[in-house]
C-alpha atoms as one frame of an Amber mdcrd trajectory, in Angstrom:
protein
 114.358-189.943 -37.819 112.053-192.297 -39.675 109.971-191.144 -42.669 106.878
-192.954 -43.916 104.619-192.495 -46.946 100.859-192.897 -46.678  98.373-192.852
 -49.577  94.645-192.268 -49.204  91.627-191.499 -51.335  91.566-188.020 -49.842
  93.827-185.963 -47.641  91.648-186.716 -44.617  91.689-190.419 -45.424  95.508
-190.457 -45.567  95.761-188.597 -42.253  93.350-191.046 -40.596  95.415-193.977
 -41.835  98.572-192.468 -40.441  96.914-191.642 -37.162  95.690-195.210 -36.869
  99.131-196.669 -37.611 101.444-194.303 -35.717  99.330-192.373 -33.282 100.700
-189.120 -31.861 104.235-189.945 -33.048 103.294-188.978 -36.617 104.193-185.542
 -37.952 103.161-184.518 -41.479 106.025-183.299 -43.642 104.326-182.736 -47.011
 101.479-183.747 -49.280 100.853-184.071 -53.022  98.180-185.288 -55.424  99.068
-188.415 -57.434  97.496-190.799 -59.967  97.488-194.587 -59.425  96.410-197.454
 -61.653  92.884-198.726 -61.115  89.603-199.474 -62.770  88.843-202.307 -65.195
  91.957-204.494 -65.753  93.986-201.762 -64.088  93.840-199.768 -67.312  92.374
-196.672 -65.733  93.807-194.135 -63.297  92.525-192.874 -60.006  93.312-189.714
 -58.094  94.908-190.192 -54.696  96.631-188.074 -52.063 100.102-188.956 -50.785
 101.440-187.625 -47.508 104.992-188.018 -46.267 105.338-188.131 -42.496 108.158
-188.426 -40.004 107.908-190.157 -36.629 108.995-188.684 -33.312 109.484-190.501
 -30.007 109.198-194.282 -29.704 105.526-194.708 -29.235 103.832-196.788 -31.878
 100.740-197.386 -29.823  97.587-197.125 -31.792  95.487-194.327 -30.382  91.827
-194.391 -31.038  89.897-191.440 -32.270  89.970-189.431 -35.399  88.279-186.282
 -34.279  88.488-183.067 -36.253  90.460-181.574 -33.366  93.268-184.109 -33.854
  93.231-183.600 -37.603  93.545-179.871 -37.050  96.468-180.486 -34.677  98.292
-182.528 -37.323  97.673-179.855 -39.934  98.962-177.098 -37.684 102.091-179.088
 -36.830 102.863-179.647 -40.515 101.591-176.168 -41.494  99.623-177.882 -44.226
  96.185-176.424 -45.010  93.075-178.474 -45.384  92.556-178.952 -49.137  88.816
-178.501 -48.622  89.392-174.899 -47.587  92.531-174.291 -49.662  90.689-173.878
 -52.955  88.180-171.522 -51.402  90.933-169.381 -49.849  92.865-169.212 -53.151
  89.710-168.096 -54.945  89.096-165.393 -52.344  92.735-164.250 -52.574  92.455
-164.144 -56.372  89.331-162.024 -56.236  90.984-159.762 -53.673  93.994-159.292
 -55.970  91.687-158.413 -58.847  90.041-155.764 -56.712  93.373-154.092 -55.908
  93.965-150.969 -58.035  96.643-151.244 -60.713  97.712-147.610 -60.147  99.250
-146.027 -57.057  96.911-144.565 -54.461  95.542-141.140 -55.306  97.447-139.443
 -52.510 100.760-140.974 -53.575 100.138-140.052 -57.215  99.251-136.484 -56.289
 102.405-136.239 -54.196 104.606-137.324 -57.097 102.854-134.905 -59.447 103.421
-132.020 -57.031 107.077-132.970 -56.610 107.575-132.975 -60.384 105.698-129.689
 -60.748 107.996-128.088 -58.165 111.044-129.486 -59.968 109.995-128.015 -63.320
 109.162-124.684 -61.699 112.648-124.558 -60.135 114.255-125.284 -63.524 112.344
-122.457 -65.197 113.139-120.014 -62.382 116.820-121.005 -62.502 116.893-120.120
 -66.209 115.197-116.735 -65.578 111.907-117.343 -67.376 109.117-114.888 -66.611
 106.356-115.686 -64.129 103.770-115.621 -66.915 105.788-118.012 -69.055 106.349
-120.393 -66.126 102.669-120.582 -65.204 101.501-121.117 -68.772 104.150-123.783
 -69.300 103.094-125.635 -66.140  99.438-125.384 -67.164 100.262-126.804 -70.576
 102.425-129.645 -69.285  99.751-130.557 -66.741  97.076-131.123 -69.348  96.033
-134.681 -70.113  96.859-135.899 -73.599  96.874-139.262 -75.332  99.947-140.232
 -73.334  98.741-138.736 -70.071  99.956-135.626 -68.292 103.655-134.805 -68.561
 103.590-134.181 -64.815 102.803-137.871 -64.273 105.960-139.041 -66.076 109.297
-139.824 -64.499 111.758-136.950 -64.104 113.905-137.533 -67.245 110.819-137.865
 -69.460 109.261-134.736 -67.959 112.492-132.759 -68.414 112.688-133.882 -72.037
 109.099-132.776 -72.631 109.851-129.433 -70.974 112.896-128.818 -73.172 110.918
-129.640 -76.291 108.143-127.258 -75.315 110.628-124.471 -74.564 112.080-124.934
 -78.026 108.578-125.073 -79.510 107.797-121.607 -78.127 110.812-120.140 -79.963
 110.206-118.853 -83.481 113.332-118.416 -85.623 113.448-115.728 -88.341 115.026
-117.784 -91.139 114.090-115.212 -93.781 115.842-112.412 -91.929 118.932-114.610
 -91.601 119.231-115.561 -95.264 117.182-113.035 -97.274 117.282-109.732 -95.389
 115.094-106.805 -96.388 116.724-104.038 -98.406 116.559-101.596 -95.489 117.618
-103.391 -92.305 116.908-101.077 -89.355 118.211-101.722 -85.831 116.365-100.252
 -82.851 117.099-100.500 -79.152 118.042 -98.670 -75.966 121.452 -97.183 -75.317
 124.191 -99.645 -74.432 122.874-102.812 -76.075 125.512-102.710 -78.818 123.534
-101.648 -81.896 126.492-100.033 -83.637 128.762-103.029 -83.094 125.964-105.326
 -84.266 125.580-103.221 -87.439 129.267-103.837 -88.174 128.890-107.566 -87.547
 125.862-107.801 -89.839 127.763-105.912 -92.508 130.582-108.444 -92.210 128.462
-111.610 -92.434 126.485-110.323 -95.411 129.082-108.330 -97.321 132.600-109.396
 -96.272 132.872-112.916 -94.830 131.002-114.943 -97.528 132.785-116.036-100.724
 132.868-113.256-103.341 130.092-114.808-105.423 127.765-114.885-102.375 128.483
-111.438-100.968 125.920-108.668-101.011 126.723-105.056-101.657 126.292-103.385
 -98.265 126.086 -99.773 -97.111 125.670 -98.302 -93.631 123.622 -95.306 -92.505
 123.754 -93.849 -88.999 121.005 -91.666 -87.590 122.777 -91.213 -84.251 123.989
 -87.634 -83.946 123.321 -87.454 -80.198 125.836 -89.868 -78.735 129.392 -88.544
 -78.500 131.623 -90.358 -80.947 128.746 -92.248 -82.584 129.604 -91.062 -86.102
 133.304 -91.744 -85.663 132.636 -95.268 -84.407 130.360 -96.340 -87.266 132.623
 -94.768 -89.884 135.632 -96.532 -88.377 133.830 -99.887 -88.668 132.826 -99.135
 -92.254 136.359 -98.128 -93.168 137.768-101.333 -91.642 135.293-103.406 -93.672
 135.837-101.301 -96.801 132.139-100.412 -96.958 130.449 -97.042 -97.601 128.929
 -95.192 -94.617 126.585 -92.210 -94.434 125.014 -90.011 -91.775 121.497 -88.542
 -91.912 120.420 -85.768 -89.546 116.817 -85.420 -90.689 114.199 -86.865 -92.987
 115.393 -85.018 -96.097 118.950 -86.287 -95.682 117.667 -89.818 -95.029 115.567
 -89.799 -98.211 118.471 -88.460-100.214 120.855 -91.166 -98.951 118.297 -93.941
 -99.492 117.720 -92.783-103.059 121.450 -92.889-103.719 121.645 -96.449-102.373
 118.703 -97.836-104.324 120.973-100.193-106.249 122.680-101.519-103.095 121.651
-105.006-101.955 121.528-104.238 -98.236 121.325-100.950 -96.332 121.997-101.292
 -92.601 120.574 -98.401 -90.571 121.919 -97.636 -87.088 119.378 -95.620 -85.118
 119.538 -93.211 -82.214 120.617 -94.701 -78.927 118.226 -93.644 -76.186 117.049
 -94.615 -72.738 113.635 -96.254 -72.465 112.202 -93.025 -70.987 113.709 -90.535
 -73.462 110.473 -89.413 -75.146 112.033 -86.576 -77.164 114.457 -88.911 -78.891
 111.696 -91.440 -79.397 109.605 -88.852 -81.244 112.632 -87.821 -83.313 113.330
 -91.425 -84.279 109.720 -92.006 -85.273 109.872 -88.964 -87.514 113.084 -90.105
 -89.185 111.736 -93.576 -89.899 108.191 -92.639 -90.871 108.720 -93.016 -94.605
 110.521 -96.300 -95.449 107.835 -98.594 -94.055 107.229-100.738 -97.117 108.032
-104.417 -97.497 111.590-103.410 -98.367 112.166-102.232 -94.782 112.432-104.458
 -91.712 112.799-103.235 -88.132 114.681-105.341 -85.578 114.945-104.688 -81.854
 118.342-105.274 -80.252 118.162-106.331 -76.610 121.003-107.266 -74.302 120.907
-110.861 -73.125 121.387-109.753 -69.520 118.690-107.050 -69.537 115.990-107.207
 -66.885 112.635-108.504 -68.054 110.948-105.195 -67.173 113.459-103.219 -69.287
 112.993-105.600 -72.207 109.227-105.101 -72.004 109.709-101.308 -71.993 111.874
-101.510 -75.106 109.324-103.668 -76.915 106.486-101.345 -75.954 108.293 -98.231
 -77.204 109.217 -99.819 -80.528 105.797-101.378 -81.139 104.803 -98.666 -83.702
 107.521 -99.956 -86.024 105.946-103.412 -86.450 109.045-105.307 -85.383 110.155
-108.145 -87.639 112.157-109.832 -84.888 114.732-109.663 -82.089 118.519-109.609
 -82.180 120.077-110.735 -78.891 123.388-109.070 -78.023 126.110-109.796 -75.473
 125.092-113.394 -74.800 128.586-113.941 -73.395 127.743-111.641 -70.470 125.030
-113.835 -68.946 124.372-117.462 -68.060 120.603-117.397 -68.490 118.395-117.165
 -71.570 114.881-117.420 -70.159 114.341-113.655 -69.993 114.387-113.078 -73.744
 112.885-116.471 -74.667 109.923-115.544 -72.452 109.611-112.116 -74.046 109.867
-113.478 -77.582 107.195-116.091 -76.893 104.804-113.728 -75.113 105.107-111.030
 -77.822 105.194-113.505 -80.746 108.524-112.110 -81.944 110.943-114.392 -83.780
 114.638-114.485 -82.897 117.052-113.641 -85.703 120.698-113.229 -84.674 122.750
-113.443 -81.492 126.121-111.872 -80.675 128.511-113.239 -78.061 131.769-111.325
 -78.132 133.728-108.264 -79.257 135.110-109.659 -82.506 133.374-108.943 -85.796
 132.877-112.684 -86.285 131.079-113.100 -82.935 127.602-113.149 -84.465 125.507
-116.202 -85.282 122.117-116.969 -86.775 119.826-117.807 -83.871 119.009-121.516
 -83.585 117.267-123.880 -81.198 120.442-125.876 -80.580 122.427-122.747 -79.680
 120.024-121.864 -76.865 119.435-125.495 -75.921 123.024-125.730 -74.733 122.528
-122.663 -72.510 119.783-124.180 -70.354 120.913-125.002 -66.812 119.963-127.477
 -64.106 118.656-130.324 -66.264 119.627-133.914 -65.481 119.272-135.013 -69.121
 121.913-134.245 -71.788 121.132-131.081 -73.742 123.953-131.174 -76.278 122.071
-133.125 -78.937 119.600-132.051 -81.593 116.590-134.072 -82.738 113.816-132.373
 -80.838 110.486-134.162 -80.594 107.704-132.875 -82.775 105.576-131.411 -79.992
 103.031-128.690 -80.511 103.904-125.217 -79.357 102.301-123.925 -76.199  99.142
-122.105 -77.315  98.710-118.408 -76.535 101.952-118.228 -74.589
């Protein structure tokens, strides 16, 4: 196959030259713009168009005519556009590209947002958060901020934001962990492990620390209803080598408290009762009506596996005592933590301690990282600290 090069002042001029020389045997292969010497003394340069053609067949007969139809035929055969219309088309294409939106279509964006919303809802349900908590969390995450809505992020980023907001809703009672009130009163329904928790608190404040950091600790039980209650608390106290007392009424309670005025920490185990036991509730209120100064702090013990409705009942019945915080017991008996995180956030109650076993040492100061590791279903790693400084969900 023979190739030839033809140069003309314009593309059309080059094509006409080729058509005149080679007739219908010419096929255009390519074209390019070039500069050639010209002008005065050949010192200047002129713009020209070069086309490279190949010849087919044997005919070299010069065919007359240079109609636009033939030019169009040559262009179509070589798939080379007319430069007169090329610039115009490129400009139109450029303007068209500028008019295209830089964001996905509204329907596609809404679909992704809904998919992410459903994913976050499933995560919160899996971890047993309350319906109220879930809805308020979704409302908060869906709000536009400087960085846009969390629900418009990719899944890992949205999960990370969710974890940070869950942690932000959790208040931790650092004061109760390190500087407990003189009278430390535990409330809660029957079966949550108040008596065992009293023993564990006595150990971490008065037995386990180095001698120079230990507090003098005494225990008082007000539970004369439950069979074996006195024997159990006295057995714990004896094992820890700590004094224990029992008070049956207000006069006995005042007398014991007066005798323990010089003790650093007095742990008070209250009456175990069911959420609907009104008689015992009245009795307990009577017994604890006096020591309500700043030296007394009331904590509600709730089992980690308790139903949300039962937790709410317990909080409602102990509301007159102005609860300082929550102590979560038996964390080892459940896989979810959303029930009490929801309750703590909705009632604005800080979390103080958590127990997770039968041994005296199975008690820990509550922390964000401890609960972070208990969350389930997330695709991002949850075993690291360093939470983002995000604002807490308002009015949750």
